[in-house]
KOLKE-103685 format. One record per residue: x, y, z of N, C-alpha, C in turn; chain; residue in one letter; residue number from 1. Coordinates in Angstrom, 3 decimals. Atoms other than C-alpha are relative to their C-alpha. Example, Ala and Ser with C-alpha at 12.3 -4.5 7.8 and 13.67 -1.06 7.14 Angstrom:
<sites>
n.xx:0.890; n.yy:-1.190; n.zz:0.000; ca.xx:12.300; ca.yy:-4.500; ca.zz:7.800; c.xx:0.900; c.yy:1.200; c.zz:0.000; chain:A; resn:A; resi:1
n.xx:-0.820; n.yy:-1.190; n.zz:-0.060; ca.xx:13.670; ca.yy:-1.060; ca.zz:7.140; c.xx:-0.770; c.yy:1.090; c.zz:0.730; chain:A; resn:S; resi:2
</sites>
This chain:
<sites>
n.xx:0.804; n.yy:-1.195; n.zz:0.010; ca.xx:0.020; ca.yy:0.022; ca.zz:0.001; c.xx:0.884; c.yy:1.200; c.zz:0.008; chain:A; resn:M; resi:1
n.xx:-0.794; n.yy:-1.195; n.zz:0.046; ca.xx:1.435; ca.yy:3.365; ca.zz:-0.945; c.xx:-0.524; c.yy:1.081; c.zz:0.913; chain:A; resn:S; resi:2
n.xx:0.382; n.yy:-1.097; n.zz:-0.930; ca.xx:1.476; ca.yy:6.301; ca.zz:1.437; c.xx:-0.346; c.yy:1.224; c.zz:-0.840; chain:A; resn:E; resi:3
n.xx:0.387; n.yy:-1.214; n.zz:0.696; ca.xx:-0.369; ca.yy:9.422; ca.zz:0.265; c.xx:0.706; c.yy:1.193; c.zz:0.640; chain:A; resn:Q; resi:4
n.xx:-0.625; n.yy:-1.226; n.zz:-0.477; ca.xx:1.438; ca.yy:12.751; ca.zz:0.506; c.xx:-0.769; c.yy:1.180; c.zz:-0.563; chain:A; resn:H; resi:5
n.xx:0.710; n.yy:-1.206; n.zz:0.419; ca.xx:-0.338; ca.yy:16.064; ca.zz:0.395; c.xx:1.037; c.yy:1.111; c.zz:-0.127; chain:A; resn:K; resi:6
n.xx:-0.924; n.yy:-1.088; n.zz:0.216; ca.xx:1.748; ca.yy:18.837; ca.zz:-1.143; c.xx:-0.676; c.yy:1.339; c.zz:0.319; chain:A; resn:L; resi:7
n.xx:0.547; n.yy:-1.361; n.zz:-0.315; ca.xx:1.303; ca.yy:22.399; ca.zz:0.170; c.xx:0.973; c.yy:1.004; c.zz:-0.557; chain:A; resn:I; resi:8
n.xx:-0.848; n.yy:-1.060; n.zz:0.498; ca.xx:2.573; ca.yy:25.605; ca.zz:-1.330; c.xx:0.431; c.yy:0.865; c.zz:1.169; chain:A; resn:R; resi:9
n.xx:-0.539; n.yy:-0.757; n.zz:-1.094; ca.xx:4.856; ca.yy:27.510; ca.zz:1.014; c.xx:0.588; c.yy:1.346; c.zz:-0.468; chain:A; resn:I; resi:10
n.xx:-0.560; n.yy:-1.194; n.zz:0.510; ca.xx:6.167; ca.yy:30.228; ca.zz:-1.276; c.xx:-0.391; c.yy:0.191; c.zz:-1.473; chain:A; resn:F; resi:11
n.xx:0.146; n.yy:-0.377; n.zz:1.359; ca.xx:5.394; ca.yy:32.045; ca.zz:-4.502; c.xx:0.811; c.yy:1.289; c.zz:-0.169; chain:A; resn:T; resi:12
n.xx:-0.788; n.yy:-1.193; n.zz:0.210; ca.xx:7.889; ca.yy:34.507; ca.zz:-5.898; c.xx:1.030; c.yy:-0.195; c.zz:-1.055; chain:A; resn:G; resi:13
n.xx:-1.039; n.yy:0.058; n.zz:1.008; ca.xx:11.065; ca.yy:34.999; ca.zz:-7.888; c.xx:0.653; c.yy:-1.374; c.zz:-0.045; chain:A; resn:S; resi:14
n.xx:-0.675; n.yy:1.286; n.zz:0.194; ca.xx:12.887; ca.yy:31.987; ca.zz:-9.309; c.xx:1.258; c.yy:-0.038; c.zz:0.865; chain:A; resn:E; resi:15
n.xx:-1.271; n.yy:0.003; n.zz:-0.757; ca.xx:16.112; ca.yy:33.070; ca.zz:-7.573; c.xx:-0.302; c.yy:-0.313; c.zz:1.499; chain:A; resn:V; resi:16
n.xx:0.364; n.yy:0.242; n.zz:-1.400; ca.xx:14.412; ca.yy:33.176; ca.zz:-4.149; c.xx:-0.500; c.yy:-1.423; c.zz:0.209; chain:A; resn:T; resi:17
n.xx:0.527; n.yy:1.377; n.zz:-0.117; ca.xx:12.596; ca.yy:29.907; ca.zz:-4.824; c.xx:1.148; c.yy:-1.026; c.zz:0.032; chain:A; resn:A; resi:18
n.xx:-1.150; n.yy:0.890; n.zz:0.048; ca.xx:15.916; ca.yy:28.225; ca.zz:-5.644; c.xx:0.792; c.yy:0.047; c.zz:1.310; chain:A; resn:L; resi:19
n.xx:-0.665; n.yy:-0.120; n.zz:-1.294; ca.xx:17.495; ca.yy:29.580; ca.zz:-2.437; c.xx:-0.745; c.yy:-0.759; c.zz:1.077; chain:A; resn:L; resi:20
n.xx:0.828; n.yy:0.754; n.zz:-1.008; ca.xx:14.607; ca.yy:28.244; ca.zz:-0.366; c.xx:0.080; c.yy:-1.472; c.zz:-0.208; chain:A; resn:I; resi:21
n.xx:-0.128; n.yy:1.409; n.zz:0.302; ca.xx:14.765; ca.yy:24.921; ca.zz:-2.161; c.xx:1.301; c.yy:-0.553; c.zz:0.557; chain:A; resn:K; resi:22
n.xx:-1.309; n.yy:0.430; n.zz:-0.465; ca.xx:18.453; ca.yy:24.635; ca.zz:-1.355; c.xx:0.006; c.yy:-0.133; c.zz:1.496; chain:A; resn:S; resi:23
n.xx:0.024; n.yy:0.029; n.zz:-1.499; ca.xx:17.943; ca.yy:25.489; ca.zz:2.348; c.xx:-0.803; c.yy:-1.177; c.zz:0.491; chain:A; resn:K; resi:24
n.xx:0.841; n.yy:1.094; n.zz:-0.493; ca.xx:15.117; ca.yy:22.989; ca.zz:2.761; c.xx:0.625; c.yy:-1.394; c.zz:-0.330; chain:A; resn:L; resi:25
n.xx:-0.618; n.yy:1.302; n.zz:0.377; ca.xx:16.928; ca.yy:20.172; ca.zz:0.911; c.xx:1.214; c.yy:-0.313; c.zz:0.860; chain:A; resn:E; resi:26
n.xx:-1.109; n.yy:0.207; n.zz:-0.925; ca.xx:19.945; ca.yy:20.649; ca.zz:3.182; c.xx:-0.496; c.yy:-0.639; c.zz:1.302; chain:A; resn:K; resi:27
n.xx:0.581; n.yy:0.562; n.zz:-1.255; ca.xx:17.573; ca.yy:19.604; ca.zz:5.992; c.xx:-0.906; c.yy:-1.187; c.zz:-0.405; chain:A; resn:H; resi:28
n.xx:0.705; n.yy:1.227; n.zz:0.482; ca.xx:16.216; ca.yy:16.583; ca.zz:3.994; c.xx:-1.490; c.yy:0.205; c.zz:-0.162; chain:A; resn:D; resi:29
n.xx:1.426; n.yy:-0.268; n.zz:0.350; ca.xx:12.914; ca.yy:18.226; ca.zz:3.044; c.xx:-0.051; c.yy:0.079; c.zz:-1.532; chain:A; resn:I; resi:30
n.xx:0.148; n.yy:0.023; n.zz:1.435; ca.xx:11.939; ca.yy:17.339; ca.zz:-0.461; c.xx:-0.837; c.yy:1.166; c.zz:-0.496; chain:A; resn:D; resi:31
n.xx:0.660; n.yy:-1.225; n.zz:0.511; ca.xx:10.834; ca.yy:20.300; ca.zz:-2.611; c.xx:-0.373; c.yy:-0.215; c.zz:-1.439; chain:A; resn:V; resi:32
n.xx:0.460; n.yy:-0.032; n.zz:1.329; ca.xx:8.858; ca.yy:20.645; ca.zz:-5.770; c.xx:-0.154; c.yy:1.432; c.zz:-0.452; chain:A; resn:L; resi:33
n.xx:0.163; n.yy:-1.368; n.zz:0.552; ca.xx:9.185; ca.yy:23.853; ca.zz:-7.835; c.xx:-0.965; c.yy:-0.102; c.zz:-1.228; chain:A; resn:L; resi:34
n.xx:0.959; n.yy:-0.076; n.zz:1.104; ca.xx:6.343; ca.yy:24.753; ca.zz:-10.176; c.xx:0.132; c.yy:1.356; c.zz:-0.670; chain:A; resn:K; resi:35
n.xx:-0.192; n.yy:-1.269; n.zz:0.719; ca.xx:7.037; ca.yy:27.358; ca.zz:-12.844; c.xx:-0.893; c.yy:-0.069; c.zz:-1.250; chain:A; resn:N; resi:36
n.xx:0.953; n.yy:0.070; n.zz:1.072; ca.xx:3.941; ca.yy:27.747; ca.zz:-15.030; c.xx:0.487; c.yy:0.751; c.zz:-1.228; chain:A; resn:D; resi:37
n.xx:-0.442; n.yy:-0.762; n.zz:1.138; ca.xx:5.629; ca.yy:30.338; ca.zz:-17.242; c.xx:0.918; c.yy:-0.831; c.zz:-0.876; chain:A; resn:F; resi:38
n.xx:-0.917; n.yy:0.848; n.zz:0.798; ca.xx:8.454; ca.yy:28.023; ca.zz:-18.291; c.xx:-0.759; c.yy:-1.215; c.zz:-0.598; chain:A; resn:R; resi:39
n.xx:0.773; n.yy:1.136; n.zz:0.507; ca.xx:5.980; ca.yy:25.147; ca.zz:-18.677; c.xx:-0.804; c.yy:0.426; c.zz:-1.215; chain:A; resn:S; resi:40
n.xx:0.810; n.yy:-0.509; n.zz:1.120; ca.xx:3.842; ca.yy:27.316; ca.zz:-20.943; c.xx:0.833; c.yy:0.233; c.zz:-1.197; chain:A; resn:G; resi:41
n.xx:-0.887; n.yy:-0.273; n.zz:1.107; ca.xx:6.763; ca.yy:28.374; ca.zz:-23.045; c.xx:0.395; c.yy:-1.325; c.zz:-0.674; chain:A; resn:I; resi:42
n.xx:-0.410; n.yy:1.321; n.zz:0.541; ca.xx:7.873; ca.yy:24.749; ca.zz:-23.470; c.xx:-1.137; c.yy:-0.588; c.zz:-0.867; chain:A; resn:A; resi:43
n.xx:1.117; n.yy:0.496; n.zz:0.749; ca.xx:4.343; ca.yy:23.949; ca.zz:-24.681; c.xx:-0.417; c.yy:0.953; c.zz:-1.125; chain:A; resn:A; resi:44
n.xx:0.304; n.yy:-0.982; n.zz:1.014; ca.xx:4.256; ca.yy:27.025; ca.zz:-26.879; c.xx:-1.116; c.yy:0.956; c.zz:0.334; chain:A; resn:G; resi:45
n.xx:1.149; n.yy:-0.819; n.zz:-0.428; ca.xx:1.576; ca.yy:28.792; ca.zz:-24.848; c.xx:0.353; c.yy:0.679; c.zz:1.301; chain:A; resn:V; resi:46
n.xx:-0.290; n.yy:-0.689; n.zz:-1.274; ca.xx:3.014; ca.yy:31.265; ca.zz:-22.293; c.xx:-1.312; c.yy:0.598; c.zz:0.549; chain:A; resn:P; resi:47
n.xx:1.244; n.yy:-0.506; n.zz:-0.572; ca.xx:0.261; ca.yy:32.184; ca.zz:-19.885; c.xx:0.077; c.yy:0.278; c.zz:1.471; chain:A; resn:G; resi:48
n.xx:-0.178; n.yy:-0.258; n.zz:-1.423; ca.xx:1.661; ca.yy:33.112; ca.zz:-16.530; c.xx:0.972; c.yy:1.184; c.zz:0.165; chain:A; resn:S; resi:49
n.xx:-0.952; n.yy:-1.071; n.zz:-0.301; ca.xx:3.751; ca.yy:35.766; ca.zz:-14.790; c.xx:1.405; c.yy:-0.566; c.zz:-0.057; chain:A; resn:V; resi:50
n.xx:-1.342; n.yy:0.576; n.zz:0.156; ca.xx:7.419; ca.yy:35.236; ca.zz:-15.725; c.xx:0.768; c.yy:-0.208; c.zz:1.301; chain:A; resn:P; resi:51
n.xx:-0.785; n.yy:0.108; n.zz:-1.205; ca.xx:8.720; ca.yy:35.698; ca.zz:-12.202; c.xx:-0.656; c.yy:-0.863; c.zz:1.124; chain:A; resn:S; resi:52
n.xx:0.714; n.yy:0.740; n.zz:-1.007; ca.xx:6.189; ca.yy:33.547; ca.zz:-10.299; c.xx:0.368; c.yy:-1.473; c.zz:-0.014; chain:A; resn:A; resi:53
n.xx:-0.342; n.yy:1.405; n.zz:-0.175; ca.xx:7.620; ca.yy:30.249; ca.zz:-9.121; c.xx:-0.613; c.yy:-0.422; c.zz:1.349; chain:A; resn:V; resi:54
n.xx:0.612; n.yy:0.543; n.zz:-1.242; ca.xx:5.734; ca.yy:28.130; ca.zz:-6.531; c.xx:0.917; c.yy:-1.061; c.zz:0.567; chain:A; resn:D; resi:55
n.xx:-0.783; n.yy:0.973; n.zz:-0.739; ca.xx:7.560; ca.yy:26.094; ca.zz:-3.879; c.xx:-0.993; c.yy:-0.872; c.zz:0.777; chain:A; resn:V; resi:56
n.xx:0.884; n.yy:0.952; n.zz:-0.685; ca.xx:5.732; ca.yy:22.978; ca.zz:-2.642; c.xx:0.837; c.yy:-0.970; c.zz:0.840; chain:A; resn:Y; resi:57
n.xx:-0.590; n.yy:1.045; n.zz:-0.826; ca.xx:6.610; ca.yy:20.568; ca.zz:0.166; c.xx:-1.084; c.yy:-0.970; c.zz:0.490; chain:A; resn:I; resi:58
n.xx:0.943; n.yy:0.912; n.zz:-0.623; ca.xx:4.978; ca.yy:17.569; ca.zz:1.839; c.xx:-0.555; c.yy:0.688; c.zz:1.261; chain:A; resn:D; resi:59
n.xx:0.649; n.yy:-0.647; n.zz:-1.112; ca.xx:2.480; ca.yy:18.793; ca.zz:4.397; c.xx:0.600; c.yy:-0.487; c.zz:1.341; chain:A; resn:E; resi:60
n.xx:-0.548; n.yy:0.552; n.zz:-1.230; ca.xx:4.145; ca.yy:16.525; ca.zz:7.004; c.xx:1.263; c.yy:0.782; c.zz:0.479; chain:A; resn:A; resi:61
n.xx:-1.220; n.yy:-0.736; n.zz:-0.310; ca.xx:7.248; ca.yy:18.752; ca.zz:6.846; c.xx:-0.247; c.yy:1.495; c.zz:0.265; chain:A; resn:A; resi:62
n.xx:0.279; n.yy:-1.444; n.zz:-0.049; ca.xx:5.453; ca.yy:22.100; ca.zz:7.226; c.xx:0.539; c.yy:0.675; c.zz:1.268; chain:A; resn:K; resi:63
n.xx:-0.490; n.yy:-0.641; n.zz:-1.262; ca.xx:6.488; ca.yy:22.729; ca.zz:10.871; c.xx:1.485; c.yy:0.285; c.zz:-0.117; chain:A; resn:H; resi:64
n.xx:-1.456; n.yy:-0.213; n.zz:0.126; ca.xx:10.177; ca.yy:22.220; ca.zz:10.234; c.xx:0.323; c.yy:1.018; c.zz:-1.090; chain:A; resn:E; resi:65
n.xx:-0.193; n.yy:-0.949; n.zz:1.062; ca.xx:9.934; ca.yy:24.142; ca.zz:6.984; c.xx:-0.275; c.yy:1.400; c.zz:0.423; chain:A; resn:A; resi:66
n.xx:0.380; n.yy:-1.313; n.zz:-0.509; ca.xx:8.265; ca.yy:27.070; ca.zz:8.742; c.xx:1.143; c.yy:0.604; c.zz:0.797; chain:A; resn:A; resi:67
n.xx:-1.125; n.yy:-0.465; n.zz:-0.764; ca.xx:11.184; ca.yy:27.300; ca.zz:11.138; c.xx:1.182; c.yy:0.428; c.zz:-0.906; chain:A; resn:I; resi:68
n.xx:-1.089; n.yy:-0.312; n.zz:0.955; ca.xx:13.740; ca.yy:27.186; ca.zz:8.310; c.xx:-0.313; c.yy:1.267; c.zz:-0.829; chain:A; resn:L; resi:69
n.xx:0.369; n.yy:-1.217; n.zz:0.774; ca.xx:11.784; ca.yy:29.822; ca.zz:6.324; c.xx:0.146; c.yy:1.277; c.zz:0.873; chain:A; resn:L; resi:70
n.xx:-0.169; n.yy:-1.146; n.zz:-0.906; ca.xx:11.754; ca.yy:32.108; ca.zz:9.358; c.xx:1.497; c.yy:0.376; c.zz:0.097; chain:A; resn:D; resi:71
n.xx:-1.436; n.yy:-0.292; n.zz:-0.012; ca.xx:15.568; ca.yy:31.762; ca.zz:9.580; c.xx:0.441; c.yy:0.626; c.zz:-1.328; chain:A; resn:E; resi:72
n.xx:-0.327; n.yy:-0.543; n.zz:1.336; ca.xx:15.832; ca.yy:32.404; ca.zz:5.819; c.xx:-0.406; c.yy:1.499; c.zz:-0.064; chain:A; resn:F; resi:73
n.xx:0.529; n.yy:-1.362; n.zz:0.074; ca.xx:13.653; ca.yy:35.550; ca.zz:6.089; c.xx:0.778; c.yy:0.993; c.zz:0.897; chain:A; resn:N; resi:74
n.xx:-0.775; n.yy:-0.867; n.zz:-0.892; ca.xx:15.721; ca.yy:36.923; ca.zz:8.966; c.xx:1.300; c.yy:0.501; c.zz:-0.621; chain:A; resn:Q; resi:75
n.xx:-1.251; n.yy:-0.342; n.zz:0.679; ca.xx:18.775; ca.yy:36.994; ca.zz:6.683; c.xx:-0.194; c.yy:0.873; c.zz:-1.232; chain:A; resn:H; resi:76
n.xx:0.267; n.yy:-0.870; n.zz:1.197; ca.xx:17.049; ca.yy:38.992; ca.zz:3.916; c.xx:0.186; c.yy:1.426; c.zz:0.375; chain:A; resn:L; resi:77
n.xx:-0.161; n.yy:-1.460; n.zz:-0.277; ca.xx:17.918; ca.yy:42.684; ca.zz:3.655; c.xx:-1.400; c.yy:0.652; c.zz:0.076; chain:A; resn:P; resi:78
n.xx:1.297; n.yy:-0.750; n.zz:-0.143; ca.xx:15.183; ca.yy:45.130; ca.zz:4.719; c.xx:-0.357; c.yy:0.774; c.zz:-1.200; chain:A; resn:D; resi:79
</sites>
């Protein structure tokens, strides 16, 4: 029997920031899925999204640990 995983979106924003978040979470063994509708649309020949909007998804079971790591990440951003 396979275990069901519910993905939740924890961030939407620039690709650069999404990649930094992905890196931080993966260093703590949290699997990350990036969804970039703009690039997907271009690949299909039908751009239809905002170029800078990338979504970051994680397994809902990791949301508590991810929230702590995101708080640390946000504390190091310039004002």
